[in-house]
Structure formats: C-alpha cells, structure tokens
N, C-alpha and C positions, 0 to 999 in steps of 0.2 A: 265456522265457515269451511275449515279444512275437512270436517266430517261430511258436510254437504257435498263438497267437491269429490270426496271419495265415493259417496253413494252414487253420484251422477256418473263418475268415471266407470264404476262397476257396471252400471246399466248400459253405458255406451259399449262396453266390452262384452256384453251378453251374459254377464254374471248377475243372475236374478236370485232373490230370496222369496220364499213363499209368503212371507208376511212383512210388511213395512208398517210399524206402529209409530206414527209421527205425533208427538205430544208436546205440550209446553205453552208458556205464556205468550211467546212471540209467534203470531200466525204466518209471518212472511215466508219463512223457510219451509214450514209445513205446506203452504200453498204451492210454493215453487217446486218442491220435490214431487208432490202429488201431480201437478200439472205436467211435469216432465215425463213421469211414468205414463200418464194418460195419453200424451201425444206421441211418445217414442217407442213404446214396447211393441205394440202391434201395428201392422200395416193398415191402411185405410180399408182394404178389403176384409181384413180379419176382424175389425172393430165391430161391424154390424152384429155378428153373432157371439162375439167373445169379450166384449167390454161392457160392463154394467156399472152405472153410478147409482148408489143408494144414499139416502139421507137419514141420519140418526133419528130424527123426529118421526119418521114414517115407517120405521122397521124395528124388529126385535133382533136380539142376538141370534135367535133361532133362524130368522130370515137370512141373516148375513151368512151363517154357517151353511145353511141349505144352498145358498147361491154359490158359496165357495167350493162346495163339494161336487158341483157339476163338472163335467168334462168339456174341454174345448171342442169346437166343431171346425174341422179342417184348419187347425192351427196348433202350434206347439203349446201355447198357453192361453188361458183366459185371464182377464184383469177385472177385479172387482174393487171398486173404490167406494169407501164409506165416508161421505162428507158430514161435517157437524156431528161426529161420533161422540162428542162430549154429552150429547143428549141421551146417550145410552150408559152414562156413568154408573147408575144404580145397579145395572145388571152386567157390567162389562166383565166381571170375573167369570161369567158363564162361558166366556170365550176360551177359557183355559184348556178344555178338553181338545178343541180344534187346534189350539196353538201347540199342544204337545205332539200332535200328529197331523200336520197340515197337508192338504192336497198338493202334491208336488207339481201339478200342471196348472195350479192357480197362483196368481200374484194378488194377494189381498192387501189393500192399502187402507189403513185406518187413520183418518184425520181427527185427532183428539185434541182440539184446540183449547187453550186457556187453562188446561188442567194437566195433571200427571197421574199415572197410576201408582199405587202403593208398591214400592220396590221390595217390600218384605213378603208380598203375597205370591201365590203360585203362578199367576198370570205373567208377572214380570219375569220370573225365572224361566218359564216356558218360552216366552218370546225371545229372551236372550239366547236360548239354546237353538231355536229353529229359524229365527228371523232377524230383522233389524229394528232396534229401538232407537229412535232419534228424539232427543229432548231439545226443543228450541227455547232457549232462555232469553228473557228480555235483557236488552243492553242497558247498562248504566248510562246516565247522561254524559259522563266524561268519555264514553267509548264510541259515541255516535259519530263524532268528527272523523275518527280513524276508520270507522266502517265506511263512511262516505268516500274517503280517499282510496281505500282498498277496492271498493266496487268500481269506481271510475278508472282506477289504474288498470284493472282487468279489461276495460273497454276502450283503452287507448285515449283516456282523458286524464287531466290533472285538475286540481282545484286549489286555490290559495287558502291558507289557514283561516283567514278572516271569512271567506265565502263559506267554507265548511262550517265554521262556527255560527254564522248567520242562519244557515239551514237547520242546524241542530237546535239552536235556540228557538227558532220559529216553529219548527215541526215536531219537536220533542223526540221521543224514542220510537215513534210509530214507523217502522221500516218500510211498510207498504206505502205509506203516504210520502215518505222521502223518495222511495224508488220511483213513484209516479212523477214527482217533480223533476227528478234527474232525467227520466225518459223524455219529458217535454224539452229539457235543455238540449238533449242529444239530437232531437229532431231538428233543432234550430242551428246548433253549432257543429262544425265539421270535426271529424276525429283529429286528435292531436291538440285540440284547444285546451288552454288552461282556463277553467271557469273562475270568474272574478266576481267581486261584490257588485260590479256594474251589471254583469249578466244576470245575477240574482234579482237585482232591483228591477231591471227592464222586463224580465220574462216571468218572474214569479210574484213580483209585487211587494217584496220586502224592502223597506227603505234601507239603503246602505249607511245612512247617517243617523237615522232615528230608530234605533232598535235597542234591545236589552244588552246586546254585546257592546255597543258603543256607550251605553249608560254605565255599564260596569267599568269600562275603560276610563270614562270621565270621573267616576266616583273614586276609582283606585288612584288616579292622579290628582285628586281633589280639584278638578277643573269645574268650579262652581258654575260658571257661565254656561259651559257645554252641557253639564248635567241638567241645569234648569231649562235649557232649550229643549232637551229630549223629553223631560217631564211635562213641559207645556204641550208638546206634540202628543204625548201619550194621553194627557187629559182631554185633548180635542178629538182623539181617535180611540176611545176606550174599548170598542169592540175588537179592534185589531191588536190592542195592547192591554190585555187584562192585568189588573194590578197584582192578582194572586201569582201570576207567572213572574212578574218583575221582582216581587218580594222573595219568591223561591230562589231565583237565580242569584240575587244579591246575598241571600242567606248562605248559599253554597259558596260564593266567593269569599265572604268574610270567615266562614268556617275553615276554608283552606288557608286563609291568612293566619288564623289562630294556630293551625297545625304548623305552618311555616315558622312562626315565632318559637315553637318548641323544638325545631330542628337544630342540631349541633352544626351540621354541614349545610350551609345555605348557598352552595354553589348552584348555578343554573341546572346542571345535570341532575344533582341530587334532589333539588326542589321539584323538577319535572317528574322524577320517578316517585318521590314520596307523595306528592299531591295528585299524581295520575293526570297530569295535564300535558298538552302538546309542548315540546321544548321551545317552540316559537313564542309562547306566551310566558315562559318562566321569568323573563326579565321584568315584565309588568307586575307580576306578583311580588317579586323581590323589592321593586321600587315602592309598591303600595305598602309593604310591611314597614318600610322606613317612615312613611307618612303617617301610618296608623300603628302606634305602639300597642302592645298586647292589651293593656288596660282599656284603651279606646275600642279596640276590636271587640272585646267582651261586651262593652256597653252598646256597641252597634248591633251585635247579635241580639241583645235584649230588646232593643228598639224594633228590630225586624220581626221578632216573635210577636211583639205587641201589634204591629201593623199587619202581620199575617192574619191575626184574628179579626182586625178591623176590615181588612180587604174582603173577608167572607161575610161581612154585614153584622158582626157582633159588636154592639156598642157604637156603631157608626152608620146607622141606617140612612140618616138624612144628610150625610156628608158626601159631596161629589168626589169621585175618584181623583180628579185633578187636584183638589184641595188636600186630600189625604197624602198624595204623592209629594206635594210641596212641603207639607209638614214633616213628612218622613225624611226628605232630603235635608232640610234644615237641621234636624236632630242628628243625622248621620255625619254631616260635613262640617259641623261647628263644634 
C-alpha cells in the first residue's frame, strides 16, 4: 500500500517513468494505478491524440512497441496503456529491447494481471533500470481486516473489528469486491461514521448473527445452542453459506489454536502477534484453548479434514449440507 501511495504521489508531483509494469495476483491495485494514470497524466484536450488503450488479446508486442515509439502531438507526453497484457505472456520477453531504451516522451503502462515475469531474465532487469515494476500480491485471509481498516481510515471512516471480520469472512480476499461494498456504504453513511455489524447487515445483506464469524465464536466458547442455531440457518440458506467456506474457516481457527497450545508465552499480545490476528480477538482464542486441549484440537482438525472432502461431494453425494453440518458440529463439540 505504501508503494502504491508513492507511485501516485510521484505522478501527482509530475515525476513520470517511461514504463509502469504492473503485475501480480491481486488485480485491485493494478487497476487503480492504471486508472489513475489514465485519468490524470494528460488533460482532456491532450487525450484525443495522445492516449491509446490496447488489449493484450488484440495486439502483439511489436504493435505495442510501435505505438510506444510514436511522438506526442501538441503535448509533452503520450500515454499507452496495455490492458490484459497477461495475454502476451508467451512473447513478453520481446519487450526487452524497448525496455532498455524506452521513448522518453511515452508513458507505457502494462497491466500484467494474475502473473509475474521471471525476475532472472533480461526484461525484469531492464524494467528495473528504466521504469517502475509493481508487484501486487494477494493478501492472506488474516490481513484483509487490517486492509479494510486502513482503507476506511484514509477516507475518514472507522469500522468495528466485528464488522471488518464479517466483511472479510463473507467476501474473502477479493479487494475489488470489498472496495465495491465499502463504496456502497460510503454513499449511505456520512464521513466520520463507525461502520458496525448493523450497517453491514442492513446494507450488504450479511447477517450479523448468523455467519461464519459468529459460528467460530460459538464453537470456540462451546456454546452448543448458538452453534446449532447458526448451523440450522446455514442448512436453510446453503447458497449464501457454502459448507466448504465454513469448514475452511473453522480449520483455520483450530489450526491457530494448535499453534497457541505450542506457545510458551500465552499473553494476549504475544498470541496476537504469533497467530497474526487482531488483538481484539486474542482473548477469544485464549479462552477457546482452555476449552479445547491440544489432543482435542488435533482430533477436531482431523474431523474438519474429513468434512472438507465431504463438503466437496466425495463420499457424501446424497447427504444434504444441513445434515453434514449437524454431524460435523456434534463431532467437534462433544
């Protein structure tokens, strides 16, 4: 995020590079940087003759280089943006000659999504010398909540830990999808608002009481009644609550408990750091570790592996998801 901020700051200050090679598994920042360049480098009057958008599936590297070598008309720069450049992956190394001596009056933006180039080859080294290489890495599940908080903080909003966890659990690590939902909330809620689970439930449609976050909490506290209520709701609403996601999140939870049992220092601060969880939730993990001793945690992980396979239809084709969830809960909590 700091790297993105630096790229944008440089552009705002008129510091341009001849090539921006934007690559990696997470398309959100690639799209954002590319859109920022597209909208802000040239004036509206200059864009007509000096801004070109190409698509990887429709062009060759030779086409891209030919366009990049043109001179701007009545402007200091021309901007050439290549979207979906990953479609050129087989021939991308042909860009090396241009990358070594790029046209100084061209700003070439390569959107190379879901892939990276080989850092051992000439192209990478040439791009490092003459341009900007930005690698957009996918966030881990445990990083999404913090990302949501940082994004909202920069826009004069805050969000409660539970609300951030609900979004992360429901939307996964797709930052574009999360950003879209946050934009909807910002339209409705005034600046300075703290986003709560109630806001999430009312405006995004995620139940604040019946979700995987609340299930994890109930299971961790061995609250059998609450866990069964949530499982019943999941069984009645399977499309919105796929079992494979529930199993995955519980597996992550109990894996962290196993890690916690192995810690010498079980203070909230150390638990938060070692397990890479928000300090707000550390006490829940510590309490759950008291309820589930190490031997039980190991057996629960084995159960979850078994039901992970079943949730994908292996050996359980005729069993309803609700029934599988009930059986799984009985084996976890007894």
